[in-house]
mmCIF file of the N, C-alpha and C atoms, coordinates in Angstrom:
data_MODEL
# 
_entry.id   MODEL 
# 
loop_
_atom_site.group_PDB 
_atom_site.id 
_atom_site.type_symbol 
_atom_site.label_atom_id 
_atom_site.label_alt_id 
_atom_site.label_comp_id 
_atom_site.label_asym_id 
_atom_site.label_entity_id 
_atom_site.label_seq_id 
_atom_site.pdbx_PDB_ins_code 
_atom_site.Cartn_x 
_atom_site.Cartn_y 
_atom_site.Cartn_z 
_atom_site.occupancy 
_atom_site.B_iso_or_equiv 
_atom_site.pdbx_formal_charge 
_atom_site.auth_seq_id 
_atom_site.auth_comp_id 
_atom_site.auth_asym_id 
_atom_site.auth_atom_id 
_atom_site.pdbx_PDB_model_num 
ATOM 1   N N  . MET A 1 1  ? 5.088   113.972 49.093  1.00 0.00 ? 1  MET A N  1 
ATOM 2   C CA . MET A 1 1  ? 3.839   112.926 49.076  1.00 0.00 ? 1  MET A CA 1 
ATOM 3   C C  . MET A 1 1  ? 3.383   112.611 50.428  1.00 0.00 ? 1  MET A C  1 
ATOM 4   N N  . LYS A 1 2  ? 2.047   112.351 50.245  1.00 0.00 ? 2  LYS A N  1 
ATOM 5   C CA . LYS A 1 2  ? 1.052   112.305 51.801  1.00 0.00 ? 2  LYS A CA 1 
ATOM 6   C C  . LYS A 1 2  ? 1.347   110.671 51.979  1.00 0.00 ? 2  LYS A C  1 
ATOM 7   N N  . ALA A 1 3  ? 1.776   110.281 53.304  1.00 0.00 ? 3  ALA A N  1 
ATOM 8   C CA . ALA A 1 3  ? 1.581   109.202 53.673  1.00 0.00 ? 3  ALA A CA 1 
ATOM 9   C C  . ALA A 1 3  ? 0.410   108.216 54.178  1.00 0.00 ? 3  ALA A C  1 
ATOM 10  N N  . ALA A 1 4  ? 0.423   107.155 53.673  1.00 0.00 ? 4  ALA A N  1 
ATOM 11  C CA . ALA A 1 4  ? -1.023  106.447 54.164  1.00 0.00 ? 4  ALA A CA 1 
ATOM 12  C C  . ALA A 1 4  ? -1.968  106.816 53.139  1.00 0.00 ? 4  ALA A C  1 
ATOM 13  N N  . ILE A 1 5  ? -2.083  107.348 52.078  1.00 0.00 ? 5  ILE A N  1 
ATOM 14  C CA . ILE A 1 5  ? -3.383  107.346 51.056  1.00 0.00 ? 5  ILE A CA 1 
ATOM 15  C C  . ILE A 1 5  ? -3.036  106.790 49.677  1.00 0.00 ? 5  ILE A C  1 
ATOM 16  N N  . HIS A 1 6  ? -1.839  106.050 49.433  1.00 0.00 ? 6  HIS A N  1 
ATOM 17  C CA . HIS A 1 6  ? -1.614  105.332 48.251  1.00 0.00 ? 6  HIS A CA 1 
ATOM 18  C C  . HIS A 1 6  ? -2.161  103.807 48.486  1.00 0.00 ? 6  HIS A C  1 
ATOM 19  N N  . PRO A 1 7  ? -2.894  103.006 47.581  1.00 0.00 ? 7  PRO A N  1 
ATOM 20  C CA . PRO A 1 7  ? -2.962  101.590 47.759  1.00 0.00 ? 7  PRO A CA 1 
ATOM 21  C C  . PRO A 1 7  ? -1.632  100.853 48.066  1.00 0.00 ? 7  PRO A C  1 
ATOM 22  N N  . ALA A 1 8  ? -1.992  99.674  48.271  1.00 0.00 ? 8  ALA A N  1 
ATOM 23  C CA . ALA A 1 8  ? -0.986  98.654  48.607  1.00 0.00 ? 8  ALA A CA 1 
ATOM 24  C C  . ALA A 1 8  ? -0.653  98.304  47.211  1.00 0.00 ? 8  ALA A C  1 
ATOM 25  N N  . TYR A 1 9  ? 0.850   98.205  46.927  1.00 0.00 ? 9  TYR A N  1 
ATOM 26  C CA . TYR A 1 9  ? 1.281   97.822  45.501  1.00 0.00 ? 9  TYR A CA 1 
ATOM 27  C C  . TYR A 1 9  ? 1.840   96.455  45.621  1.00 0.00 ? 9  TYR A C  1 
ATOM 28  N N  . ASN A 1 10 ? 1.272   95.421  45.501  1.00 0.00 ? 10 ASN A N  1 
ATOM 29  C CA . ASN A 1 10 ? 1.827   94.257  45.691  1.00 0.00 ? 10 ASN A CA 1 
ATOM 30  C C  . ASN A 1 10 ? 2.098   93.279  44.657  1.00 0.00 ? 10 ASN A C  1 
ATOM 31  N N  . GLU A 1 11 ? 3.174   92.239  44.839  1.00 0.00 ? 11 GLU A N  1 
ATOM 32  C CA . GLU A 1 11 ? 3.268   91.154  43.641  1.00 0.00 ? 11 GLU A CA 1 
ATOM 33  C C  . GLU A 1 11 ? 2.377   90.220  43.352  1.00 0.00 ? 11 GLU A C  1 
ATOM 34  N N  . VAL A 1 12 ? 2.023   90.326  41.996  1.00 0.00 ? 12 VAL A N  1 
ATOM 35  C CA . VAL A 1 12 ? 0.775   89.226  41.552  1.00 0.00 ? 12 VAL A CA 1 
ATOM 36  C C  . VAL A 1 12 ? 1.226   88.335  40.640  1.00 0.00 ? 12 VAL A C  1 
ATOM 37  N N  . ARG A 1 13 ? 0.431   87.275  40.360  1.00 0.00 ? 13 ARG A N  1 
ATOM 38  C CA . ARG A 1 13 ? 1.122   86.125  39.332  1.00 0.00 ? 13 ARG A CA 1 
ATOM 39  C C  . ARG A 1 13 ? -0.088  86.354  38.473  1.00 0.00 ? 13 ARG A C  1 
ATOM 40  N N  . VAL A 1 14 ? 0.452   86.273  37.033  1.00 0.00 ? 14 VAL A N  1 
ATOM 41  C CA . VAL A 1 14 ? -0.690  86.513  36.170  1.00 0.00 ? 14 VAL A CA 1 
ATOM 42  C C  . VAL A 1 14 ? -0.735  85.374  35.527  1.00 0.00 ? 14 VAL A C  1 
ATOM 43  N N  . HIS A 1 15 ? -1.606  84.717  34.958  1.00 0.00 ? 15 HIS A N  1 
ATOM 44  C CA . HIS A 1 15 ? -1.863  83.369  34.392  1.00 0.00 ? 15 HIS A CA 1 
ATOM 45  C C  . HIS A 1 15 ? -2.263  83.111  33.104  1.00 0.00 ? 15 HIS A C  1 
ATOM 46  N N  . CYS A 1 16 ? -2.067  83.103  31.938  1.00 0.00 ? 16 CYS A N  1 
ATOM 47  C CA . CYS A 1 16 ? -2.506  83.252  30.685  1.00 0.00 ? 16 CYS A CA 1 
ATOM 48  C C  . CYS A 1 16 ? -3.139  81.872  30.315  1.00 0.00 ? 16 CYS A C  1 
ATOM 49  N N  . ALA A 1 17 ? -4.251  82.242  29.277  1.00 0.00 ? 17 ALA A N  1 
ATOM 50  C CA . ALA A 1 17 ? -4.845  80.473  28.819  1.00 0.00 ? 17 ALA A CA 1 
ATOM 51  C C  . ALA A 1 17 ? -3.925  79.889  27.966  1.00 0.00 ? 17 ALA A C  1 
ATOM 52  N N  . CYS A 1 18 ? -3.107  80.464  27.640  1.00 0.00 ? 18 CYS A N  1 
ATOM 53  C CA . CYS A 1 18 ? -2.058  79.514  26.972  1.00 0.00 ? 18 CYS A CA 1 
ATOM 54  C C  . CYS A 1 18 ? -0.843  78.516  27.850  1.00 0.00 ? 18 CYS A C  1 
ATOM 55  N N  . GLY A 1 19 ? -1.121  78.903  28.880  1.00 0.00 ? 19 GLY A N  1 
ATOM 56  C CA . GLY A 1 19 ? -0.136  78.321  30.049  1.00 0.00 ? 19 GLY A CA 1 
ATOM 57  C C  . GLY A 1 19 ? 1.001   79.430  30.472  1.00 0.00 ? 19 GLY A C  1 
ATOM 58  N N  . ASN A 1 20 ? 1.264   80.303  29.795  1.00 0.00 ? 20 ASN A N  1 
ATOM 59  C CA . ASN A 1 20 ? 2.412   81.241  30.303  1.00 0.00 ? 20 ASN A CA 1 
ATOM 60  C C  . ASN A 1 20 ? 1.866   81.970  31.524  1.00 0.00 ? 20 ASN A C  1 
ATOM 61  N N  . ALA A 1 21 ? 2.573   82.157  32.577  1.00 0.00 ? 21 ALA A N  1 
ATOM 62  C CA . ALA A 1 21 ? 2.535   82.782  33.781  1.00 0.00 ? 21 ALA A CA 1 
ATOM 63  C C  . ALA A 1 21 ? 4.019   83.650  34.129  1.00 0.00 ? 21 ALA A C  1 
ATOM 64  N N  . PHE A 1 22 ? 3.527   84.553  34.853  1.00 0.00 ? 22 PHE A N  1 
ATOM 65  C CA . PHE A 1 22 ? 4.618   85.997  34.857  1.00 0.00 ? 22 PHE A CA 1 
ATOM 66  C C  . PHE A 1 22 ? 4.150   86.515  35.963  1.00 0.00 ? 22 PHE A C  1 
ATOM 67  N N  . VAL A 1 23 ? 5.200   87.167  36.780  1.00 0.00 ? 23 VAL A N  1 
ATOM 68  C CA . VAL A 1 23 ? 4.868   87.807  38.180  1.00 0.00 ? 23 VAL A CA 1 
ATOM 69  C C  . VAL A 1 23 ? 5.059   89.506  37.659  1.00 0.00 ? 23 VAL A C  1 
ATOM 70  N N  . THR A 1 24 ? 4.076   90.094  38.055  1.00 0.00 ? 24 THR A N  1 
ATOM 71  C CA . THR A 1 24 ? 4.105   91.636  38.069  1.00 0.00 ? 24 THR A CA 1 
ATOM 72  C C  . THR A 1 24 ? 3.685   92.183  39.118  1.00 0.00 ? 24 THR A C  1 
ATOM 73  N N  . ARG A 1 25 ? 3.568   93.650  39.376  1.00 0.00 ? 25 ARG A N  1 
ATOM 74  C CA . ARG A 1 25 ? 3.117   94.333  40.315  1.00 0.00 ? 25 ARG A CA 1 
ATOM 75  C C  . ARG A 1 25 ? 1.705   94.945  40.180  1.00 0.00 ? 25 ARG A C  1 
ATOM 76  N N  . SER A 1 26 ? 0.853   94.948  41.344  1.00 0.00 ? 26 SER A N  1 
ATOM 77  C CA . SER A 1 26 ? -0.406  95.493  40.800  1.00 0.00 ? 26 SER A CA 1 
ATOM 78  C C  . SER A 1 26 ? -0.997  96.073  42.359  1.00 0.00 ? 26 SER A C  1 
ATOM 79  N N  . THR A 1 27 ? -2.215  96.995  42.037  1.00 0.00 ? 27 THR A N  1 
ATOM 80  C CA . THR A 1 27 ? -2.895  97.097  43.507  1.00 0.00 ? 27 THR A CA 1 
ATOM 81  C C  . THR A 1 27 ? -3.913  95.978  43.429  1.00 0.00 ? 27 THR A C  1 
ATOM 82  N N  . HIS A 1 28 ? -4.358  95.154  42.259  1.00 0.00 ? 28 HIS A N  1 
ATOM 83  C CA . HIS A 1 28 ? -5.118  94.001  42.607  1.00 0.00 ? 28 HIS A CA 1 
ATOM 84  C C  . HIS A 1 28 ? -4.742  93.036  43.569  1.00 0.00 ? 28 HIS A C  1 
ATOM 85  N N  . LYS A 1 29 ? -5.804  92.134  44.443  1.00 0.00 ? 29 LYS A N  1 
ATOM 86  C CA . LYS A 1 29 ? -5.142  91.327  45.241  1.00 0.00 ? 29 LYS A CA 1 
ATOM 87  C C  . LYS A 1 29 ? -5.504  89.951  44.763  1.00 0.00 ? 29 LYS A C  1 
ATOM 88  N N  . GLY A 1 30 ? -4.669  88.967  44.799  1.00 0.00 ? 30 GLY A N  1 
ATOM 89  C CA . GLY A 1 30 ? -4.627  87.655  44.498  1.00 0.00 ? 30 GLY A CA 1 
ATOM 90  C C  . GLY A 1 30 ? -4.210  87.577  43.001  1.00 0.00 ? 30 GLY A C  1 
ATOM 91  N N  . ASP A 1 31 ? -4.287  86.343  42.597  1.00 0.00 ? 31 ASP A N  1 
ATOM 92  C CA . ASP A 1 31 ? -3.559  86.227  40.943  1.00 0.00 ? 31 ASP A CA 1 
ATOM 93  C C  . ASP A 1 31 ? -4.908  86.549  39.980  1.00 0.00 ? 31 ASP A C  1 
ATOM 94  N N  . ILE A 1 32 ? -4.179  86.996  38.829  1.00 0.00 ? 32 ILE A N  1 
ATOM 95  C CA . ILE A 1 32 ? -4.827  87.586  37.726  1.00 0.00 ? 32 ILE A CA 1 
ATOM 96  C C  . ILE A 1 32 ? -4.898  86.617  36.487  1.00 0.00 ? 32 ILE A C  1 
ATOM 97  N N  . GLY A 1 33 ? -5.959  86.129  36.166  1.00 0.00 ? 33 GLY A N  1 
ATOM 98  C CA . GLY A 1 33 ? -6.155  85.254  34.977  1.00 0.00 ? 33 GLY A CA 1 
ATOM 99  C C  . GLY A 1 33 ? -6.516  86.263  33.660  1.00 0.00 ? 33 GLY A C  1 
ATOM 100 N N  . VAL A 1 34 ? -5.883  85.841  32.717  1.00 0.00 ? 34 VAL A N  1 
ATOM 101 C CA . VAL A 1 34 ? -5.842  86.466  31.138  1.00 0.00 ? 34 VAL A CA 1 
ATOM 102 C C  . VAL A 1 34 ? -6.037  85.521  30.192  1.00 0.00 ? 34 VAL A C  1 
ATOM 103 N N  . GLU A 1 35 ? -6.955  86.013  29.288  1.00 0.00 ? 35 GLU A N  1 
ATOM 104 C CA . GLU A 1 35 ? -7.208  85.056  28.151  1.00 0.00 ? 35 GLU A CA 1 
ATOM 105 C C  . GLU A 1 35 ? -6.134  84.969  26.970  1.00 0.00 ? 35 GLU A C  1 
ATOM 106 N N  . ILE A 1 36 ? -5.409  86.217  26.550  1.00 0.00 ? 36 ILE A N  1 
ATOM 107 C CA . ILE A 1 36 ? -4.330  86.312  25.932  1.00 0.00 ? 36 ILE A CA 1 
ATOM 108 C C  . ILE A 1 36 ? -3.295  87.305  26.344  1.00 0.00 ? 36 ILE A C  1 
ATOM 109 N N  . CYS A 1 37 ? -1.941  86.934  26.159  1.00 0.00 ? 37 CYS A N  1 
ATOM 110 C CA . CYS A 1 37 ? -0.757  87.467  26.653  1.00 0.00 ? 37 CYS A CA 1 
ATOM 111 C C  . CYS A 1 37 ? 0.238   87.623  25.464  1.00 0.00 ? 37 CYS A C  1 
ATOM 112 N N  . SER A 1 38 ? 1.269   88.582  25.950  1.00 0.00 ? 38 SER A N  1 
ATOM 113 C CA . SER A 1 38 ? 2.254   88.888  24.736  1.00 0.00 ? 38 SER A CA 1 
ATOM 114 C C  . SER A 1 38 ? 3.065   87.457  24.090  1.00 0.00 ? 38 SER A C  1 
ATOM 115 N N  . ASN A 1 39 ? 2.931   86.488  24.848  1.00 0.00 ? 39 ASN A N  1 
ATOM 116 C CA . ASN A 1 39 ? 3.568   85.277  24.538  1.00 0.00 ? 39 ASN A CA 1 
ATOM 117 C C  . ASN A 1 39 ? 2.940   84.630  23.412  1.00 0.00 ? 39 ASN A C  1 
ATOM 118 N N  . CYS A 1 40 ? 1.097   84.959  23.413  1.00 0.00 ? 40 CYS A N  1 
ATOM 119 C CA . CYS A 1 40 ? 0.486   83.957  22.582  1.00 0.00 ? 40 CYS A CA 1 
ATOM 120 C C  . CYS A 1 40 ? -0.316  85.188  21.253  1.00 0.00 ? 40 CYS A C  1 
ATOM 121 N N  . HIS A 1 41 ? -0.272  86.322  21.943  1.00 0.00 ? 41 HIS A N  1 
ATOM 122 C CA . HIS A 1 41 ? -0.695  87.465  20.887  1.00 0.00 ? 41 HIS A CA 1 
ATOM 123 C C  . HIS A 1 41 ? -0.444  87.574  19.587  1.00 0.00 ? 41 HIS A C  1 
ATOM 124 N N  . PRO A 1 42 ? -1.135  87.437  18.355  1.00 0.00 ? 42 PRO A N  1 
ATOM 125 C CA . PRO A 1 42 ? -0.720  87.342  17.086  1.00 0.00 ? 42 PRO A CA 1 
ATOM 126 C C  . PRO A 1 42 ? -0.047  88.544  16.825  1.00 0.00 ? 42 PRO A C  1 
ATOM 127 N N  . PHE A 1 43 ? -0.174  89.606  17.392  1.00 0.00 ? 43 PHE A N  1 
ATOM 128 C CA . PHE A 1 43 ? 0.565   90.766  16.696  1.00 0.00 ? 43 PHE A CA 1 
ATOM 129 C C  . PHE A 1 43 ? 2.295   90.447  17.152  1.00 0.00 ? 43 PHE A C  1 
ATOM 130 N N  . PHE A 1 44 ? 2.416   89.986  18.439  1.00 0.00 ? 44 PHE A N  1 
ATOM 131 C CA . PHE A 1 44 ? 3.758   89.961  19.011  1.00 0.00 ? 44 PHE A CA 1 
ATOM 132 C C  . PHE A 1 44 ? 4.417   88.641  18.440  1.00 0.00 ? 44 PHE A C  1 
ATOM 133 N N  . THR A 1 45 ? 3.575   87.612  17.904  1.00 0.00 ? 45 THR A N  1 
ATOM 134 C CA . THR A 1 45 ? 4.323   86.376  17.792  1.00 0.00 ? 45 THR A CA 1 
ATOM 135 C C  . THR A 1 45 ? 4.260   86.235  15.967  1.00 0.00 ? 45 THR A C  1 
ATOM 136 N N  . GLY A 1 46 ? 3.741   87.305  15.123  1.00 0.00 ? 46 GLY A N  1 
ATOM 137 C CA . GLY A 1 46 ? 3.845   87.290  13.912  1.00 0.00 ? 46 GLY A CA 1 
ATOM 138 C C  . GLY A 1 46 ? 3.252   86.307  13.187  1.00 0.00 ? 46 GLY A C  1 
ATOM 139 N N  . LYS A 1 47 ? 2.348   85.727  13.976  1.00 0.00 ? 47 LYS A N  1 
ATOM 140 C CA . LYS A 1 47 ? 1.498   84.526  13.056  1.00 0.00 ? 47 LYS A CA 1 
ATOM 141 C C  . LYS A 1 47 ? 0.152   85.226  13.057  1.00 0.00 ? 47 LYS A C  1 
ATOM 142 N N  . GLN A 1 48 ? 0.097   86.316  12.450  1.00 0.00 ? 48 GLN A N  1 
ATOM 143 C CA . GLN A 1 48 ? -1.595  86.946  12.259  1.00 0.00 ? 48 GLN A CA 1 
ATOM 144 C C  . GLN A 1 48 ? -2.433  86.247  11.086  1.00 0.00 ? 48 GLN A C  1 
ATOM 145 N N  . LYS A 1 49 ? -3.486  86.100  11.018  1.00 0.00 ? 49 LYS A N  1 
ATOM 146 C CA . LYS A 1 49 ? -4.072  85.399  9.989   1.00 0.00 ? 49 LYS A CA 1 
ATOM 147 C C  . LYS A 1 49 ? -5.308  86.535  9.524   1.00 0.00 ? 49 LYS A C  1 
ATOM 148 N N  . LEU A 1 50 ? -5.296  86.477  8.209   1.00 0.00 ? 50 LEU A N  1 
ATOM 149 C CA . LEU A 1 50 ? -6.194  87.498  7.473   1.00 0.00 ? 50 LEU A CA 1 
ATOM 150 C C  . LEU A 1 50 ? -7.689  86.683  7.323   1.00 0.00 ? 50 LEU A C  1 
ATOM 151 N N  . MET A 1 51 ? -8.713  86.876  8.433   1.00 0.00 ? 51 MET A N  1 
ATOM 152 C CA . MET A 1 51 ? -10.009 86.284  8.345   1.00 0.00 ? 51 MET A CA 1 
ATOM 153 C C  . MET A 1 51 ? -10.648 86.636  7.170   1.00 0.00 ? 51 MET A C  1 
ATOM 154 N N  . ASP A 1 52 ? -10.883 85.898  6.040   1.00 0.00 ? 52 ASP A N  1 
ATOM 155 C CA . ASP A 1 52 ? -11.777 86.233  5.178   1.00 0.00 ? 52 ASP A CA 1 
ATOM 156 C C  . ASP A 1 52 ? -13.239 85.635  5.267   1.00 0.00 ? 52 ASP A C  1 
ATOM 157 N N  . THR A 1 53 ? -13.869 86.725  5.423   1.00 0.00 ? 53 THR A N  1 
ATOM 158 C CA . THR A 1 53 ? -15.454 86.351  5.901   1.00 0.00 ? 53 THR A CA 1 
ATOM 159 C C  . THR A 1 53 ? -16.313 86.369  4.612   1.00 0.00 ? 53 THR A C  1 
ATOM 160 N N  . ALA A 1 54 ? -16.710 85.490  4.233   1.00 0.00 ? 54 ALA A N  1 
ATOM 161 C CA . ALA A 1 54 ? -17.955 85.392  2.859   1.00 0.00 ? 54 ALA A CA 1 
ATOM 162 C C  . ALA A 1 54 ? -16.863 85.979  1.628   1.00 0.00 ? 54 ALA A C  1 
ATOM 163 N N  . GLY A 1 55 ? -15.813 85.632  1.647   1.00 0.00 ? 55 GLY A N  1 
ATOM 164 C CA . GLY A 1 55 ? -14.906 85.919  0.209   1.00 0.00 ? 55 GLY A CA 1 
ATOM 165 C C  . GLY A 1 55 ? -15.000 87.657  0.192   1.00 0.00 ? 55 GLY A C  1 
ATOM 166 N N  . ARG A 1 56 ? -15.191 88.481  1.362   1.00 0.00 ? 56 ARG A N  1 
ATOM 167 C CA . ARG A 1 56 ? -14.952 89.919  0.997   1.00 0.00 ? 56 ARG A CA 1 
ATOM 168 C C  . ARG A 1 56 ? -13.635 90.272  0.473   1.00 0.00 ? 56 ARG A C  1 
ATOM 169 N N  . VAL A 1 57 ? -12.491 89.864  1.212   1.00 0.00 ? 57 VAL A N  1 
ATOM 170 C CA . VAL A 1 57 ? -11.111 90.089  0.595   1.00 0.00 ? 57 VAL A CA 1 
ATOM 171 C C  . VAL A 1 57 ? -10.714 89.680  -0.792  1.00 0.00 ? 57 VAL A C  1 
ATOM 172 N N  . GLU A 1 58 ? -11.345 88.592  -1.041  1.00 0.00 ? 58 GLU A N  1 
ATOM 173 C CA . GLU A 1 58 ? -11.436 88.173  -2.751  1.00 0.00 ? 58 GLU A CA 1 
ATOM 174 C C  . GLU A 1 58 ? -12.100 89.224  -3.530  1.00 0.00 ? 58 GLU A C  1 
ATOM 175 N N  . ARG A 1 59 ? -13.485 89.507  -3.216  1.00 0.00 ? 59 ARG A N  1 
ATOM 176 C CA . ARG A 1 59 ? -14.288 90.209  -3.678  1.00 0.00 ? 59 ARG A CA 1 
ATOM 177 C C  . ARG A 1 59 ? -13.490 91.866  -3.989  1.00 0.00 ? 59 ARG A C  1 
ATOM 178 N N  . PHE A 1 60 ? -12.894 92.446  -3.141  1.00 0.00 ? 60 PHE A N  1 
ATOM 179 C CA . PHE A 1 60 ? -12.115 93.430  -2.749  1.00 0.00 ? 60 PHE A CA 1 
ATOM 180 C C  . PHE A 1 60 ? -11.003 93.453  -3.772  1.00 0.00 ? 60 PHE A C  1 
ATOM 181 N N  . ARG A 1 61 ? -10.357 92.387  -3.904  1.00 0.00 ? 61 ARG A N  1 
ATOM 182 C CA . ARG A 1 61 ? -9.306  92.182  -4.916  1.00 0.00 ? 61 ARG A CA 1 
ATOM 183 C C  . ARG A 1 61 ? -9.619  92.292  -6.493  1.00 0.00 ? 61 ARG A C  1 
ATOM 184 N N  . ARG A 1 62 ? -10.703 91.771  -6.587  1.00 0.00 ? 62 ARG A N  1 
ATOM 185 C CA . ARG A 1 62 ? -11.294 91.525  -7.895  1.00 0.00 ? 62 ARG A CA 1 
ATOM 186 C C  . ARG A 1 62 ? -11.747 92.706  -8.496  1.00 0.00 ? 62 ARG A C  1 
ATOM 187 N N  . LYS A 1 63 ? -12.239 93.588  -7.551  1.00 0.00 ? 63 LYS A N  1 
ATOM 188 C CA . LYS A 1 63 ? -12.972 94.806  -7.751  1.00 0.00 ? 63 LYS A CA 1 
ATOM 189 C C  . LYS A 1 63 ? -11.919 96.209  -8.208  1.00 0.00 ? 63 LYS A C  1 
ATOM 190 N N  . TYR A 1 64 ? -10.828 95.888  -7.425  1.00 0.00 ? 64 TYR A N  1 
ATOM 191 C CA . TYR A 1 64 ? -9.659  97.046  -7.769  1.00 0.00 ? 64 TYR A CA 1 
ATOM 192 C C  . TYR A 1 64 ? -8.654  96.631  -8.526  1.00 0.00 ? 64 TYR A C  1 
ATOM 193 N N  . ALA A 1 65 ? -8.899  95.047  -8.925  1.00 0.00 ? 65 ALA A N  1 
ATOM 194 C CA . ALA A 1 65 ? -7.860  94.608  -10.027 1.00 0.00 ? 65 ALA A CA 1 
ATOM 195 C C  . ALA A 1 65 ? -8.092  95.019  -11.335 1.00 0.00 ? 65 ALA A C  1 
ATOM 196 N N  . LYS A 1 66 ? -9.127  95.556  -11.750 1.00 0.00 ? 66 LYS A N  1 
ATOM 197 C CA . LYS A 1 66 ? -9.744  96.105  -12.728 1.00 0.00 ? 66 LYS A CA 1 
ATOM 198 C C  . LYS A 1 66 ? -9.105  97.520  -13.175 1.00 0.00 ? 66 LYS A C  1 
ATOM 199 N N  . LYS A 1 67 ? -9.344  97.907  -11.807 1.00 0.00 ? 67 LYS A N  1 
ATOM 200 C CA . LYS A 1 67 ? -8.847  99.438  -11.901 1.00 0.00 ? 67 LYS A CA 1 
ATOM 201 C C  . LYS A 1 67 ? -7.157  99.789  -12.478 1.00 0.00 ? 67 LYS A C  1 
ATOM 202 N N  . ASP A 1 68 ? -6.520  98.658  -11.515 1.00 0.00 ? 68 ASP A N  1 
ATOM 203 C CA . ASP A 1 68 ? -5.228  98.808  -11.603 1.00 0.00 ? 68 ASP A CA 1 
ATOM 204 C C  . ASP A 1 68 ? -4.385  98.419  -12.829 1.00 0.00 ? 68 ASP A C  1 
ATOM 205 N N  . ALA A 1 69 ? -5.155  97.600  -13.843 1.00 0.00 ? 69 ALA A N  1 
ATOM 206 C CA . ALA A 1 69 ? -4.913  97.016  -14.561 1.00 0.00 ? 69 ALA A CA 1 
ATOM 207 C C  . ALA A 1 69 ? -4.678  98.123  -15.611 1.00 0.00 ? 69 ALA A C  1 
ATOM 208 N N  . PRO A 1 70 ? -3.322  98.011  -16.622 1.00 0.00 ? 70 PRO A N  1 
ATOM 209 C CA . PRO A 1 70 ? -3.337  99.337  -17.689 1.00 0.00 ? 70 PRO A CA 1 
ATOM 210 C C  . PRO A 1 70 ? -4.164  99.318  -18.854 1.00 0.00 ? 70 PRO A C  1 
ATOM 211 N N  . ALA A 1 71 ? -4.576  100.582 -19.083 1.00 0.00 ? 71 ALA A N  1 
ATOM 212 C CA . ALA A 1 71 ? -5.425  100.624 -19.851 1.00 0.00 ? 71 ALA A CA 1 
ATOM 213 C C  . ALA A 1 71 ? -5.294  99.956  -21.421 1.00 0.00 ? 71 ALA A C  1 
ATOM 214 N N  . THR A 1 72 ? -5.727  99.346  -22.167 1.00 0.00 ? 72 THR A N  1 
ATOM 215 C CA . THR A 1 72 ? -5.603  99.237  -23.708 1.00 0.00 ? 72 THR A CA 1 
ATOM 216 C C  . THR A 1 72 ? -5.814  100.250 -24.200 1.00 0.00 ? 72 THR A C  1 
ATOM 217 N N  . PRO A 1 73 ? -4.704  100.827 -25.408 1.00 0.00 ? 73 PRO A N  1 
ATOM 218 C CA . PRO A 1 73 ? -4.888  101.732 -26.227 1.00 0.00 ? 73 PRO A CA 1 
ATOM 219 C C  . PRO A 1 73 ? -5.830  101.640 -27.381 1.00 0.00 ? 73 PRO A C  1 
ATOM 220 N N  . ALA A 1 74 ? -6.918  102.439 -27.673 1.00 0.00 ? 74 ALA A N  1 
ATOM 221 C CA . ALA A 1 74 ? -7.818  102.310 -28.663 1.00 0.00 ? 74 ALA A CA 1 
ATOM 222 C C  . ALA A 1 74 ? -7.310  102.082 -29.841 1.00 0.00 ? 74 ALA A C  1 
ATOM 223 N N  . ALA A 1 75 ? -8.179  101.270 -30.686 1.00 0.00 ? 75 ALA A N  1 
ATOM 224 C CA . ALA A 1 75 ? -7.387  101.162 -31.922 1.00 0.00 ? 75 ALA A CA 1 
ATOM 225 C C  . ALA A 1 75 ? -8.058  101.748 -32.816 1.00 0.00 ? 75 ALA A C  1 
ATOM 226 N N  . LYS A 1 76 ? -7.483  102.513 -34.094 1.00 0.00 ? 76 LYS A N  1 
ATOM 227 C CA . LYS A 1 76 ? -7.606  103.513 -34.869 1.00 0.00 ? 76 LYS A CA 1 
ATOM 228 C C  . LYS A 1 76 ? -7.999  103.099 -36.150 1.00 0.00 ? 76 LYS A C  1 
# 
């Protein structure tokens, strides 16, 4: 490995909008501000919400509920 060609790898403090802060290492100089972190991200917290925009989820369920229902036998 060649000497003096790699960037400085310093400890930086990361601040999240939720108030969480942690220390990591990066080539970035100074503190880093993020909007979302693993402490508040819905995937990691398990608090995901299903956003129903303009009733699309309900419309999807109604559309495919008809196909999933068992067919009634024809009367002879």
